[in-house]
MARBA-3410 file (N, C-alpha, C, O; in Angstrom, 1 decimal):
136
23.4,-105.9,-23.7,23.7,-105.1,-24.9,24.3,-103.8,-24.6,23.9,-103.2,-23.6 ~ 25.3,-103.4,-25.3,26.0,-102.1,-25.1,25.1,-100.9,-25.5,24.5,-100.9,-26.6 ~ 25.0,-99.9,-24.7,24.3,-98.7,-25.0,25.3,-97.7,-25.5,26.1,-97.2,-24.8 ~ 25.2,-97.4,-26.8,26.2,-96.5,-27.5,25.6,-95.1,-27.8,24.5,-95.0,-28.3 ~ 26.4,-94.1,-27.4,26.0,-92.8,-27.8,26.7,-92.5,-29.1,27.9,-92.7,-29.3
25.9,-92.0,-30.1,26.5,-91.6,-31.4,26.5,-90.1,-31.5,25.5,-89.4,-31.5 ~ 27.7,-89.6,-31.7,27.9,-88.1,-31.8,27.4,-87.6,-33.1,27.3,-88.4,-34.1 ~ 27.2,-86.3,-33.2,26.7,-85.7,-34.4,27.6,-86.0,-35.6,27.1,-86.2,-36.7 ~ 28.9,-86.0,-35.4,29.7,-86.1,-36.6,29.5,-87.4,-37.3,29.6,-87.5,-38.5 ~ 29.3,-88.5,-36.5,29.0,-89.8,-37.2,27.7,-89.8,-37.9,27.6,-90.4,-39.0
26.7,-89.2,-37.4,25.4,-89.2,-38.1,25.6,-88.4,-39.4,25.0,-88.8,-40.4 ~ 26.3,-87.3,-39.3,26.5,-86.4,-40.5,27.3,-87.2,-41.5,26.9,-87.2,-42.7 ~ 28.4,-87.8,-41.1,29.2,-88.5,-42.1,28.4,-89.7,-42.8,28.5,-89.9,-43.9 ~ 27.5,-90.3,-42.0,26.7,-91.4,-42.5,25.7,-90.9,-43.5,25.5,-91.6,-44.5 ~ 25.0,-89.8,-43.2,24.0,-89.3,-44.1,24.5,-88.6,-45.3,23.8,-88.5,-46.3
25.7,-88.0,-45.2,26.2,-87.1,-46.3,27.2,-88.0,-47.1,28.4,-88.0,-46.8 ~ 26.7,-88.6,-48.1,27.6,-89.5,-49.0,28.7,-88.7,-49.7,29.6,-89.4,-50.2 ~ 28.6,-87.4,-49.8,29.6,-86.6,-50.4,30.9,-86.5,-49.6,32.0,-86.3,-50.1 ~ 30.8,-86.8,-48.3,32.0,-86.6,-47.4,32.9,-87.8,-47.5,32.5,-88.9,-47.7 ~ 34.2,-87.5,-47.5,35.2,-88.6,-47.6,35.1,-89.6,-46.4,35.5,-90.8,-46.5
34.5,-89.2,-45.3,34.4,-90.1,-44.1,33.2,-91.1,-44.2,33.1,-92.0,-43.5 ~ 32.3,-90.8,-45.2,31.1,-91.6,-45.3,31.4,-93.1,-45.3,30.8,-93.9,-44.6 ~ 32.3,-93.5,-46.2,32.5,-95.0,-46.4,33.1,-95.6,-45.1,32.9,-96.7,-44.8 ~ 33.9,-94.8,-44.4,34.5,-95.3,-43.1,33.5,-95.5,-42.0,33.8,-96.4,-41.2 ~ 32.4,-94.8,-42.0,31.5,-94.9,-40.9,30.3,-95.9,-41.2,29.6,-96.2,-40.3
30.1,-96.2,-42.4,28.9,-97.0,-42.8,28.8,-98.3,-42.0,27.7,-98.6,-41.5 ~ 29.8,-99.1,-42.0,29.7,-100.4,-41.3,29.4,-100.2,-39.8,28.6,-100.9,-39.3 ~ 30.2,-99.3,-39.1,30.0,-99.2,-37.7,28.6,-98.6,-37.4,28.0,-99.0,-36.4 ~ 28.1,-97.7,-38.2,26.7,-97.2,-38.0,25.7,-98.3,-38.2,24.7,-98.4,-37.5 ~ 25.9,-99.1,-39.3,24.9,-100.2,-39.5,24.9,-101.2,-38.3,23.8,-101.6,-37.9
26.0,-101.5,-37.8,26.1,-102.3,-36.6,25.5,-101.7,-35.3,24.8,-102.3,-34.6 ~ 25.8,-100.4,-35.2,25.4,-99.7,-34.0,23.9,-99.5,-33.9,23.3,-99.7,-32.8 ~ 23.2,-99.2,-35.0,21.8,-99.0,-34.9,21.0,-100.3,-34.7,19.8,-100.3,-34.5 ~ 21.7,-101.4,-34.9,21.1,-102.7,-34.5,21.0,-103.0,-33.0,20.3,-103.8,-32.6 ~ 21.9,-102.2,-32.3,21.9,-102.3,-30.8,21.2,-101.1,-30.2,20.5,-100.4,-30.9
21.5,-100.9,-28.9,20.9,-99.8,-28.2,21.7,-98.5,-28.4,22.9,-98.5,-28.3 ~ 21.0,-97.5,-28.9,21.6,-96.2,-29.2,21.0,-95.1,-28.4,19.8,-95.1,-28.1 ~ 21.8,-94.2,-27.9,21.3,-93.0,-27.2,21.8,-91.7,-27.8,22.9,-91.7,-28.3 ~ 21.0,-90.7,-27.9,21.3,-89.4,-28.4,20.5,-88.4,-27.7,19.4,-88.6,-27.3 ~ 21.2,-87.3,-27.4,20.6,-86.1,-26.8,19.8,-85.3,-27.8,20.2,-85.3,-29.0
18.8,-84.6,-27.4,18.1,-83.7,-28.3,19.1,-82.6,-28.8,18.9,-82.1,-29.9 ~ 20.1,-82.3,-28.0,21.1,-81.3,-28.4,21.9,-81.8,-29.6,22.2,-81.1,-30.6 ~ 22.3,-83.1,-29.6,23.1,-83.7,-30.7,22.2,-83.8,-31.9,22.7,-83.5,-33.0 ~ 20.9,-84.1,-31.7,20.0,-84.2,-32.9,19.9,-82.8,-33.6,19.8,-82.7,-34.8 ~ 19.9,-81.8,-32.8,19.8,-80.4,-33.3,21.1,-80.1,-34.0,21.1,-79.3,-35.0
22.3,-80.6,-33.6,23.5,-80.4,-34.3,23.5,-81.0,-35.7,23.9,-80.4,-36.6 ~ 22.9,-82.2,-35.7,22.8,-82.8,-37.0,21.9,-82.0,-37.9,22.2,-81.8,-39.1 ~ 20.7,-81.6,-37.4,19.8,-80.8,-38.2,20.4,-79.5,-38.6,20.2,-79.0,-39.8 ~ 21.2,-78.9,-37.8,21.9,-77.6,-38.2,22.8,-77.8,-39.4,22.9,-77.0,-40.3 ~ 23.6,-78.9,-39.4,24.4,-79.2,-40.5,23.7,-79.3,-41.8,24.1,-78.8,-42.9
22.5,-79.9,-41.8,21.7,-80.1,-43.0,20.6,-78.9,-43.2,19.7,-79.1,-44.0 ~ 20.8,-77.8,-42.5,19.8,-76.8,-42.5,19.5,-76.2,-43.9,18.4,-75.6,-44.1 ~ 20.4,-76.3,-44.9,20.3,-75.6,-46.2,19.6,-76.6,-47.2,19.4,-76.1,-48.3 ~ 19.4,-77.8,-46.9,18.7,-78.7,-47.8,17.2,-78.5,-47.8,16.7,-77.9,-46.8 ~ 16.5,-78.9,-48.8,15.0,-78.8,-48.7,14.4,-79.3,-47.4,14.8,-80.4,-46.9
13.4,-78.6,-46.9,12.8,-79.0,-45.6,12.3,-80.5,-45.6,12.5,-81.1,-44.5 ~ 11.7,-81.0,-46.6,11.2,-82.3,-46.6,12.4,-83.3,-46.5,12.2,-84.4,-45.8 ~ 13.5,-83.1,-47.1,14.7,-84.0,-47.0,15.3,-83.9,-45.6,15.6,-84.9,-45.0 ~ 15.4,-82.7,-45.1,15.9,-82.5,-43.7,15.0,-83.2,-42.7,15.5,-84.0,-41.9 ~ 13.7,-83.1,-42.8,12.8,-83.7,-41.9,12.9,-85.3,-42.0,12.8,-86.0,-41.0
13.1,-85.8,-43.2,13.2,-87.2,-43.4,14.5,-87.7,-42.8,14.5,-88.8,-42.1 ~ 15.6,-87.0,-42.9,16.8,-87.4,-42.3,16.7,-87.4,-40.7,17.1,-88.4,-40.1 ~ 16.0,-86.4,-40.2,15.8,-86.4,-38.7,14.9,-87.5,-38.3,15.0,-88.1,-37.2 ~ 13.9,-87.8,-39.1,12.9,-88.8,-38.8,13.6,-90.2,-38.8,13.2,-91.1,-38.0 ~ 14.5,-90.4,-39.7,15.3,-91.7,-39.7,15.9,-92.0,-38.4,15.9,-93.1,-37.8
16.5,-90.9,-37.8,17.1,-91.1,-36.5,16.1,-91.3,-35.4,16.1,-92.2,-34.6 ~ 15.1,-90.3,-35.3,14.1,-90.3,-34.3,13.3,-91.6,-34.3,12.8,-92.0,-33.2 ~ 13.1,-92.2,-35.4,12.2,-93.4,-35.5,12.9,-94.7,-35.3,12.3,-95.7,-35.4 ~ 14.2,-94.7,-35.0,14.9,-95.9,-34.8,14.3,-96.6,-33.5,14.1,-96.0,-32.5 ~ 13.9,-97.8,-33.7,13.3,-98.6,-32.6,14.3,-98.8,-31.4,13.9,-99.1,-30.3
15.6,-98.7,-31.8,16.6,-99.0,-30.7,17.1,-97.7,-30.1,18.1,-97.7,-29.3 ~ 16.5,-96.6,-30.4,17.0,-95.2,-30.0,16.3,-94.8,-28.7,15.1,-94.9,-28.5 ~ 17.2,-94.3,-27.8,16.7,-93.6,-26.6,17.1,-92.1,-26.8,18.2,-91.8,-26.8 ~ 16.1,-91.3,-27.1,16.3,-89.8,-27.3,16.1,-89.1,-25.9,15.0,-89.2,-25.3 ~ 17.2,-88.5,-25.5,17.2,-87.9,-24.1,17.1,-86.4,-24.2,17.9,-85.8,-24.9
16.1,-85.9,-23.5,15.9,-84.4,-23.5,17.0,-83.7,-22.7,17.5,-84.3,-21.8 ~ 17.2,-82.5,-23.1,18.2,-81.7,-22.4,17.5,-81.0,-21.2,16.8,-80.0,-21.3 ~ 17.6,-81.6,-20.0,17.0,-81.2,-18.8,17.9,-80.3,-18.0,19.0,-80.1,-18.3 ~ 17.3,-79.7,-17.0,18.1,-78.9,-16.0,19.1,-79.7,-15.3,20.2,-79.2,-15.1 ~ 18.8,-80.9,-15.0,19.8,-81.8,-14.4,20.9,-82.1,-15.3,22.1,-82.1,-14.8
20.6,-82.4,-16.5,21.7,-82.7,-17.5,22.5,-81.4,-17.7,23.8,-81.5,-17.9 ~ 21.9,-80.3,-17.8,22.6,-79.0,-17.9,23.6,-78.8,-16.8,24.7,-78.4,-17.0 ~ 23.1,-79.0,-15.6,24.0,-78.8,-14.4,25.2,-79.8,-14.5,26.3,-79.4,-14.2 ~ 24.9,-81.0,-14.8,26.0,-82.0,-14.9,27.0,-81.6,-16.0,28.2,-81.8,-15.9 ~ 26.4,-81.1,-17.1,27.3,-80.6,-18.3,28.2,-79.5,-17.8,29.4,-79.4,-18.2
27.7,-78.6,-17.0,28.5,-77.4,-16.5,29.6,-78.0,-15.7,30.7,-77.5,-15.8 ~ 29.3,-78.9,-14.8,30.3,-79.5,-13.9,31.4,-80.2,-14.7,32.6,-80.0,-14.4 ~ 31.0,-80.9,-15.8,31.9,-81.6,-16.6,32.8,-80.6,-17.4,33.9,-80.9,-17.7 ~ 32.1,-79.5,-17.8,32.9,-78.5,-18.6,34.0,-77.9,-17.8,35.1,-77.6,-18.3 ~ 33.8,-77.7,-16.5,34.8,-77.2,-15.6,36.0,-78.2,-15.5,37.1,-77.8,-15.2
35.7,-79.5,-15.6,36.7,-80.5,-15.6,37.4,-80.7,-16.9,38.7,-80.8,-16.9 ~ 36.7,-80.8,-18.0,37.2,-81.2,-19.3,37.4,-80.1,-20.3,37.9,-80.3,-21.4 ~ 37.0,-78.9,-19.9,37.1,-77.7,-20.8,38.5,-77.5,-21.2,38.8,-77.1,-22.4 ~ 39.4,-77.6,-20.3,40.9,-77.4,-20.6,41.5,-78.5,-21.4,42.6,-78.4,-21.9 ~ 40.7,-79.6,-21.6,41.3,-80.7,-22.4,40.7,-80.8,-23.8,40.8,-81.8,-24.5
40.0,-79.7,-24.2,39.5,-79.6,-25.5,38.0,-79.9,-25.7,37.5,-79.9,-26.9 ~ 37.3,-80.2,-24.6,35.9,-80.4,-24.8,35.1,-79.2,-24.6,35.4,-78.4,-23.7 ~ 34.1,-79.0,-25.5,33.2,-77.8,-25.4,31.9,-78.1,-24.7,31.7,-79.2,-24.2 ~ 31.1,-77.2,-24.7,29.8,-77.3,-23.9,28.9,-78.4,-24.5,28.4,-79.2,-23.7 ~ 28.8,-78.5,-25.8,28.0,-79.6,-26.4,28.6,-81.0,-26.2,27.9,-82.0,-26.0
30.0,-81.0,-26.1,30.7,-82.3,-25.8,30.3,-82.7,-24.4,30.1,-83.9,-24.1 ~ 30.3,-81.7,-23.5,29.9,-82.1,-22.1,28.5,-82.5,-21.9,28.1,-83.2,-21.0 ~ 27.6,-82.0,-22.8,26.2,-82.4,-22.8,26.2,-83.9,-23.2,25.4,-84.7,-22.6 ~ 27.0,-84.3,-24.1,27.1,-85.7,-24.5,27.5,-86.5,-23.3,26.9,-87.5,-22.9 ~ 28.6,-86.1,-22.6,29.1,-86.9,-21.4,28.0,-86.9,-20.3,27.8,-88.0,-19.7
27.3,-85.8,-20.1,26.3,-85.8,-19.0,25.1,-86.7,-19.4,24.6,-87.4,-18.6 ~ 24.8,-86.7,-20.7,23.7,-87.6,-21.1,24.1,-89.0,-21.0,23.3,-89.8,-20.5 ~ 25.3,-89.3,-21.4,25.8,-90.7,-21.3,25.7,-91.1,-19.8,25.3,-92.2,-19.5 ~ 26.2,-90.3,-18.9,26.2,-90.6,-17.5,24.7,-90.8,-17.0,24.5,-91.7,-16.2 ~ 23.8,-90.0,-17.5,22.4,-90.1,-17.0,21.7,-91.4,-17.4,20.8,-91.8,-16.7
22.2,-92.0,-18.5,21.6,-93.3,-18.9,22.5,-94.5,-18.7,22.1,-95.6,-19.1 ~ 23.7,-94.3,-18.1,24.6,-95.4,-17.9,25.3,-95.9,-19.1,25.7,-97.1,-19.1 ~ 25.6,-95.1,-20.0,26.3,-95.5,-21.2,27.8,-95.1,-21.0,28.1,-94.1,-20.5 ~ 28.7,-96.0,-21.5,30.1,-95.6,-21.4,30.8,-95.8,-22.8,32.0,-95.8,-22.9 ~ 30.0,-96.0,-23.8,30.5,-96.2,-25.2,30.1,-95.0,-26.0,28.9,-94.7,-26.2
31.1,-94.3,-26.7,30.8,-93.2,-27.5,31.4,-93.4,-28.9,32.6,-93.7,-29.0 ~ 30.6,-93.2,-29.9,31.0,-93.3,-31.3,31.2,-91.9,-31.8,30.2,-91.2,-32.0 ~ 32.4,-91.5,-32.0,32.7,-90.1,-32.4,34.1,-90.1,-33.1,34.9,-91.0,-33.0 ~ 34.2,-89.0,-33.9,35.5,-88.7,-34.5,36.3,-87.6,-33.8,37.4,-87.2,-34.2 ~ 35.7,-87.1,-32.7,36.3,-86.1,-31.9,37.3,-86.7,-31.0,37.0,-87.4,-30.1
38.6,-86.4,-31.3,39.7,-87.0,-30.6,39.8,-86.5,-29.1,40.4,-87.2,-28.3 ~ 39.2,-85.3,-28.8,39.3,-84.8,-27.4,38.6,-85.8,-26.4,39.0,-85.8,-25.3 ~ 37.7,-86.6,-26.9,37.0,-87.5,-26.0,37.9,-88.6,-25.5,37.7,-89.2,-24.5 ~ 39.0,-88.8,-26.1,40.0,-89.8,-25.7,40.7,-89.4,-24.4,41.3,-90.3,-23.8 ~ 40.5,-88.2,-24.0,41.1,-87.7,-22.7,40.1,-88.0,-21.5,40.5,-87.8,-20.4
39.0,-88.5,-21.8,38.0,-88.7,-20.8,38.1,-90.1,-20.2,38.0,-91.1,-20.9 ~ 38.3,-90.2,-18.9,38.4,-91.5,-18.2,37.0,-92.2,-18.2,36.0,-91.5,-18.3 ~ 37.0,-93.5,-18.2,35.8,-94.3,-18.0,34.8,-94.3,-19.1,33.7,-94.7,-19.0 ~ 35.3,-93.9,-20.3,34.4,-94.1,-21.5,35.3,-94.8,-22.6,36.5,-94.6,-22.7 ~ 34.6,-95.5,-23.4,35.2,-96.2,-24.5,34.9,-95.4,-25.8,33.7,-95.2,-26.1
35.9,-94.9,-26.5,35.7,-94.2,-27.7,35.9,-95.1,-28.9,36.9,-95.7,-29.0 ~ 34.9,-95.1,-29.8,35.0,-95.9,-31.0,35.0,-94.9,-32.2,34.2,-94.1,-32.3 ~ 36.1,-95.1,-33.0,36.3,-94.2,-34.2,36.9,-95.1,-35.3,38.0,-95.5,-35.2 ~ 36.1,-95.3,-36.3,36.5,-96.2,-37.4,37.2,-95.4,-38.6,37.6,-95.9,-39.6 ~ 37.3,-94.1,-38.4,37.9,-93.2,-39.4,39.4,-93.2,-39.3,39.9,-92.9,-38.2
40.1,-93.5,-40.4,41.5,-93.5,-40.4,42.1,-92.3,-41.1,43.3,-92.1,-41.2
END
């Protein structure tokens, strides 16, 4: 089974039905959560940040939906992943990837994932990963 990392933008598009991207991501997200999913605690915080202005009980429910997925591996942001992220930032920073993007890459590397579901086009510059983006 493929271990897929789901970037914050896909979680946000999926949860926020007001966004025009919502319909484009629904099918891929439904399929993805049936398989093995990996997310960093940093990415989960990004999702929470987007929804920070909604009532706390609704915010907590959205975060719980992700955290309670039986197919989810939630990876902590460790010192090892931080150092790997810094190394990746020095390689990919000039190609449009930022620090949180490099946390994604370092997390993927740490768990052996090479599939990333994201709408961030900068990841297409990264060798050895497969980027899935259903948004047209």
